FITOR-643452 format. One record per atom (N, C-alpha, C): residue number from 0; z, y, x; residue in one letter. Coordinates in steps of 0.2 Angstrom, whole numbers, m for minus. Layout:
   resi      c3      c2      c1   resn
    NUM       Z       Y       X      A
...
// end
This chain:
   resi      c3      c2      c1   resn
      0      84    m152      93      M
      0      81    m148      88      M
      0      79    m143      94      M
      1      82    m140      99      K
      1      82    m135     104      K
      1      76    m138     107      K
      2      76    m144     110      A
      2      71    m146     114      A
      2      63    m146     110      A
      3      63    m147     103      F
      3      59    m148      98      F
      3      54    m141      99      F
      4      59    m135      98      L
      4      57    m128      98      L
      4      54    m126     104      L
      5      58    m128     110      V
      5      55    m126     117      V
      5      48    m129     117      V
      6      47    m136     116      K
      6      42    m140     118      K
      6      35    m136     112      K
      7      37    m133     107      Y
      7      31    m131     103      Y
      7      30    m123     102      Y
      8      34    m120     105      Q
      8      35    m113     105      Q
      8      28    m109     105      Q
      9      23    m111     109      D
      9      18    m110     112      D
      9      12    m110     106      D
     10      13    m115     102      H
     10       8    m118      99      H
     10       7    m114      93      H
     11       0    m111      90      F
     11      m3    m108      86      F
     11       0    m110      79      F
     12      m1    m117      77      V
     12       1    m120      71      V
     12       8    m119      70      V
     13      11    m121      76      F
     13      19    m121      74      F
     13      21    m112      73      F
     14      19    m108      76      R
     14      20    m103      75      R
     14      19    m100      68      R
     15      12    m101      67      A
     15      10    m100      60      A
     15      14    m102      55      A
     16      16    m108      54      T
     16      20    m112      50      T
     16      27    m109      48      T
     17      30    m107      55      L
     17      36    m104      55      L
     17      35     m97      51      L
     18      31     m93      53      L
     18      29     m86      50      L
     18      28     m86      43      L
     19      24     m92      40      L
     19      22     m94      33      L
     19      30     m95      30      L
     20      34     m99      31      V
     20      41    m101      29      V
     20      45     m94      29      V
     21      45     m91      34      L
     21      48     m83      34      L
     21      46     m79      29      L
     22      39     m79      29      Y
     22      35     m73      24      Y
     22      37     m76      16      Y
     23      36     m82      13      F
     23      38     m84       8      F
     23      46     m83       7      F
     24      50     m83      11      G
     24      57     m84      10      G
     24      59     m76       9      G
     25      56     m71      12      F
     25      56     m63      11      F
     25      52     m62       4      F
     26      46     m65       4      Y
     26      42     m63      m1      Y
     26      47     m63      m9      Y
     27      50     m68     m10      Y
     27      53     m71     m15      Y
     27      60     m68     m15      Y
     28      62     m63     m11      S
     28      69     m61     m11      S
     28      68     m55     m15      S
     29      76     m53     m18      P
     29      74     m46     m21      P
     29      74     m40     m17      P
     30      76     m41     m10      W
     30      73     m35      m6      W
     30      66     m32      m7      W
     31      60     m38      m9      M
     31      54     m37      m8      M
     31      52     m32     m13      M
     32      55     m33     m20      Q
     32      54     m29     m25      Q
     32      54     m22     m23      Q
     33      59     m20     m20      N
     33      60     m13     m16      N
     33      53     m11     m13      N
     34      53     m14      m8      C
     34      47     m15      m3      C
     34      40     m14      m6      C
     35      39     m18     m11      D
     35      32     m17     m15      D
     35      32     m10     m19      D
     36      38      m8     m21      A
     36      37      m3     m27      A
     36      36       3     m21      A
     37      40       3     m16      F
     37      38       8     m10      F
     37      32       8      m8      F
     38      29       2      m6      L
     38      22       3      m3      L
     38      17       5     m10      L
     39      18       2     m15      T
     39      13       4     m21      T
     39      12      12     m22      T
     40      18      13     m22      E
     40      19      21     m24      E
     40      16      26     m18      E
     41      18      23     m12      N
     41      16      28      m6      N
     41       7      26      m7      N
     42       5      21      m8      T
     42      m2      21      m9      T
     42      m5      25     m14      T
     43      m2      26     m20      A
     43      m5      29     m25      A
     43      m4      38     m23      A
     44       2      40     m20      N
     44       4      46     m18      N
     44      m2      48     m11      N
     45      m3      44      m7      A
     45      m8      46      m3      A
     45     m15      46      m6      A
     46     m16      42      m9      S
     46     m24      43     m13      S
     46     m24      48     m16      S
     47     m19      50     m20      A
     47     m19      56     m24      A
     47     m21      62     m19      A
     48     m16      62     m13      W
     48     m17      67      m8      W
     48     m24      68      m5      W
     49     m27      62      m4      V
     49     m34      61       0      V
     49     m38      65      m5      V
     50     m38      63     m12      L
     50     m43      66     m17      L
     50     m42      73     m18      L
     51     m37      77     m17      Q
     51     m35      82     m18      Q
     51     m39      87     m12      Q
     52     m36      84      m6      L
     52     m37      86       0      L
     52     m46      86       2      L
     53     m49      80       3      G
     53     m56      78       3      G
     53     m61      80      m2      G
     54     m59      79      m9      W
     54     m63      80     m15      W
     54     m62      85     m18      W
     55     m57      90     m18      D
     55     m54      95     m22      D
     55     m53      93     m29      D
     56     m51      85     m30      I
     56     m49      84     m37      I
     56     m42      84     m38      I
     57     m40      88     m43      P
     57     m32      89     m44      P
     57     m29      82     m46      P
     58     m30      76     m43      A
     58     m26      71     m43      A
     58     m19      71     m45      A
     59     m16      66     m49      S
     59     m10      66     m49      S
     59      m8      59     m50      S
     60      m2      57     m49      V
     60       1      49     m50      V
     60       6      50     m56      V
     61       5      46     m60      N
     61      10      44     m66      N
     61      13      38     m65      N
     62      18      37     m67      V
     62      21      30     m67      V
     62      19      25     m74      V
     63      17      21     m73      V
     63      14      16     m79      V
     63      20      11     m79      V
     64      23       8     m75      N
     64      27       3     m76      N
     64      34       3     m69      N
     65      39       7     m71      V
     65      44       8     m65      V
     65      44       4     m62      V
     66      42       3     m55      G
     66      43      m1     m49      G
     66      37      m6     m50      G
     67      32      m6     m53      Y
     67      27     m10     m52      Y
     67      20      m7     m52      Y
     68      18      m2     m57      K
     68      12       0     m57      K
     68      11       7     m58      K
     69       7      11     m54      W
     69       6      17     m54      W
     69       0      19     m56      W
     70      m3      24     m58      H
     70      m8      28     m61      H
     70     m11      34     m58      H
     71     m17      33     m55      V
     71     m19      39     m51      V
     71     m24      42     m55      V
     72     m23      49     m58      I
     72     m27      51     m63      I
     72     m29      59     m61      I
     73     m34      61     m65      A
     73     m36      68     m64      A
     73     m39      71     m70      A
     74     m37      77     m73      P
     74     m39      79     m80      P
     74     m47      79     m79      P
     75     m49      75     m85      G
     75     m57      74     m87      G
     75     m60      69     m83      G
     76     m56      65     m79      K
     76     m59      60     m75      K
     76     m57      53     m77      K
     77     m60      48     m74      A
     77     m56      41     m75      A
     77     m51      40     m70      A
     78     m47      36     m71      G
     78     m42      35     m66      G
     78     m41      27     m65      G
     79     m37      27     m59      V
     79     m36      18     m56      V
     79     m29      17     m57      V
     80     m27      10     m59      H
     80     m19       8     m59      H
     80     m19       4     m53      H
     81     m13       6     m50      I
     81     m12       3     m43      I
     81      m5      m1     m44      I
     82      m7      m8     m43      A
     82      m1     m13     m45      A
     82       1     m15     m38      A
     83       5     m19     m37      H
     83       8     m21     m32      H
     83       3     m26     m28      H
     84      m1     m30     m31      P
     84      m7     m34     m26      P
     84     m11     m28     m24      P
     85     m11     m22     m25      C
     85     m15     m18     m22      C
     85     m13     m13     m16      C
     86      m6     m15     m14      N
     86      m3     m10      m8      N
     86      m4     m14      m1      N
     87      m8     m19      m1      A
     87     m10     m22       5      A
     87      m5     m26      10      A
     88       1     m27       6      F
     88       6     m30       9      F
     88       6     m37      12      F
     89       2     m41       9      E
     89      m1     m47      10      E
     89      m5     m46      16      E
     90     m10     m42      17      L
     90     m15     m40      22      L
     90     m11     m38      28      L
     91      m5     m35      28      Y
     91      m2     m32      33      Y
     91       2     m40      37      Y
     92       5     m43      30      C
     92       8     m50      34      C
     92       3     m55      38      C
     93      m4     m54      35      L
     93      m9     m58      38      L
     93     m11     m56      44      L
     94     m12     m50      44      Y
     94     m15     m48      51      Y
     94      m8     m49      57      Y
     95      m2     m46      55      V
     95       3     m46      60      V
     95       4     m53      62      V
     96       5     m57      56      G
     96       7     m64      59      G
     96       2     m68      63      G
     97      m5     m67      61      F
     97      m9     m70      65      F
     97      m9     m67      74      F
     98      m6     m61      75      I
     98      m5     m58      79      I
     98       0     m62      84      I
     99       6     m62      80      V
     99      11     m66      82      V
     99      11     m73      84      V
    100       7     m75      81      A
    100       6     m84      81      A
    100       2     m85      88      A
    101      m2     m80      90      V
    101      m7     m82      95      V
    101      m2     m81     101      V
    102      m3     m85     107      S
    102       0     m85     113      S
    102      m6     m84     117      S
    103      m2     m83     123      G
    103      m6     m79     130      G
    103      m7     m74     130      G
    104      m5     m68     125      I
    104      m6     m61     124      I
    104       0     m57     125      I
    105       0     m53     129      A
    105       6     m49     133      A
    105       9     m46     126      A
    106      15     m45     126      V
    106      20     m43     120      V
    106      18     m36     119      V
    107      18     m33     124      S
    107      17     m24     123      S
    107       8     m24     121      S
    108       4     m28     121      R
    108      m3     m28     118      R
    108      m2     m30     112      R
    109       1     m35     110      K
    109       2     m37     103      K
    109       6     m31      98      K
    110      11     m28     102      M
    110      14     m23      98      M
    110       8     m18      97      M
    111       5     m16     101      W
    111       1     m10     100      W
    111      m5     m12      95      W
    112      m7     m18      96      F
    112     m12     m21      90      F
    112      m8     m21      83      F
    113      m3     m24      82      A
    113      m1     m24      77      A
    113       2     m17      74      A
    114       4     m12      78      L
    114       6      m6      75      L
    114      m2      m2      73      L
    115      m7      m2      78      L
    115     m12       2      76      L
    115     m16      m2      71      L
    116     m16      m8      70      G
    116     m21     m12      65      G
    116     m18     m11      58      G
    117     m12     m12      57      T
    117      m8     m11      53      T
    117      m9      m4      49      T
    118     m10       1      54      L
    118     m11       8      51      L
    118     m19      10      49      L
    119     m23       5      53      A
    119     m30       5      50      A
    119     m30       2      45      A
    120     m27      m4      44      I
    120     m27      m7      36      I
    120     m24      m2      32      I
    121     m19       2      32      Y
    121     m16       6      28      Y
    121     m21      11      25      Y
    122     m24      15      31      V
    122     m30      20      30      V
    122     m35      17      26      V
    123     m38      11      27      F
    123     m43       8      23      F
    123     m41       7      16      F
    124     m35       4      15      N
    124     m32       3       7      N
    124     m32      10       4      N
    125     m31      15       7      V
    125     m29      21       4      V
    125     m36      24       1      V
    126     m40      23       7      M
    126     m49      25       6      M
    126     m50      21       1      M
    127     m50      13       1      R
    127     m53       9      m5      R
    127     m50      12     m13      R
    128     m43      13     m13      V
    128     m41      17     m18      V
    128     m45      23     m19      V
    129     m46      28     m16      V
    129     m51      33     m18      V
    129     m58      32     m19      V
    130     m61      28     m16      G
    130     m66      25     m17      G
    130     m67      22     m25      G
    131     m62      18     m26      L
    131     m63      15     m33      L
    131     m61      21     m39      L
    132     m58      24     m37      F
    132     m55      31     m41      F
    132     m63      34     m43      F
    133     m66      35     m37      L
    133     m72      40     m38      L
    133     m77      36     m42      L
    134     m78      30     m40      I
    134     m83      24     m43      I
    134     m82      23     m50      I
    135     m74      23     m52      S
    135     m72      22     m60      S
    135     m75      29     m63      S
    136     m76      36     m61      G
    136     m78      39     m64      G
    136     m85      40     m64      G
    137     m90      40     m60      R
    137     m97      40     m59      R
    137    m101      34     m60      R
    138     m99      28     m58      W
    138    m102      22     m60      W
    138     m97      17     m60      W
    139     m94      16     m68      P
    139     m89      12     m71      P
    139     m92       5     m70      P
    140     m99       4     m71      Q
    140    m101      m2     m71      Q
    140    m101      m6     m65      Q
    141     m99      m4     m60      F
    141    m100      m7     m52      F
    141     m92      m7     m50      F
    142     m88      m4     m55      F
    142     m81      m4     m52      F
    142     m78     m12     m51      F
    143     m79     m17     m55      D
    143     m77     m23     m55      D
    143     m80     m27     m48      D
    144     m86     m26     m47      F
    144     m89     m29     m42      F
    144     m86     m26     m35      F
    145     m85     m20     m35      M
    145     m83     m16     m28      M
    145     m75     m18     m28      M
    146     m70     m19     m33      H
    146     m65     m21     m33      H
    146     m63     m27     m29      H
    147     m67     m32     m33      K
    147     m65     m39     m34      K
    147     m68     m42     m27      K
    148     m75     m39     m25      Y
    148     m79     m41     m20      Y
    148     m80     m39     m13      Y
    149     m82     m32     m14      L
    149     m84     m29     m10      L
    149     m80     m25      m4      L
    150     m74     m22      m8      F
    150     m69     m20      m4      F
    150     m63     m26      m2      F
    151     m63     m31      m4      Q
    151     m59     m37      m3      Q
    151     m62     m40       4      Q
    152     m68     m41       3      T
    152     m71     m42       9      T
    152     m71     m37      15      T
    153     m73     m32      15      S
    153     m72     m27      19      S
    153     m65     m26      23      S
    154     m60     m28      19      A
    154     m54     m28      21      A
    154     m53     m34      25      A
    155     m55     m39      24      Y
    155     m55     m45      30      Y
    155     m59     m44      34      Y
    156     m66     m42      34      V
    156     m70     m40      40      V
    156     m66     m37      44      V
    157     m63     m31      42      L
    157     m58     m26      46      L
    157     m54     m30      50      L
    158     m49     m34      48      M
    158     m45     m39      51      M
    158     m48     m43      55      M
    159     m53     m46      54      F
    159     m56     m50      58      F
    159     m59     m47      64      F
    160     m61     m41      63      G
    160     m64     m38      69      G
    160     m59     m34      72      G
    161     m53     m33      70      L
    161     m47     m31      76      L
    161     m45     m38      79      L
    162     m44     m42      75      W
    162     m43     m48      80      W
    162     m47     m51      85      W
    163     m53     m51      83      F
    163     m58     m52      89      F
    163     m58     m47      95      F
    164     m57     m41      92      W
    164     m56     m37      98      W
    164     m50     m38     102      W
    165     m44     m41      99      L
    165     m38     m41     102      L
    165     m39     m48     107      L
    166     m43     m52     104      L
    166     m44     m59     107      L
    166     m49     m58     113      L
    167     m54     m53     112      R
    167     m60     m53     117      R
    167     m58     m49     122      R
    168     m55     m43     120      K
    168     m53     m38     127      K
    168     m47     m43     131      K
    169     m43     m47     128      N
    169     m39     m51     132      N
    169     m41     m56     138      N
    170     m47     m58     135      K
    170     m49     m64     139      K
    170     m53     m59     145      K
    171     m55     m55     143      S
    171     m60     m51     150      S
    171     m54     m48     154      S
    172     m48     m48     153      A
    172     m43     m44     157      A
    172     m41     m48     162      A
    173     m43     m57     160      R
    173     m40     m62     164      R
    173     m44     m62     170      R
// end
């Protein structure tokens, strides 16, 4: 077994498969419920803070379903529900998992890209919720399109751009 692990440790598919097994082992663990709740509540609170700071909207966060769903609302405005699929956990795992699975890149470079990329995805996700909040009040007919297509596509474009930058800069450094 050890010889097998040593032989294939630098293969992308092997690393990606191992990370996928670890991800699903973690994802279905009881600890993940606490992690999801924290991320979802944090995303809701950060979105309300950005709405207060940037748009002077007195937004607040109400708990809809303890541990699962929060509602960002403001007096006289439409609000948005934020549930666990909206907290970007899967995006963080996919982004960092790719970085870990790729070989031939210095560990320090991987760590910087993982940290800064995850932060960029977090900021993007908060701004996505803010955008959906503003759209729901002004153009509710576009909400579903923006939520299901435009913002999800934009998140993946951001991740691919970061991955491309990681790989491109790495090749030019050789």
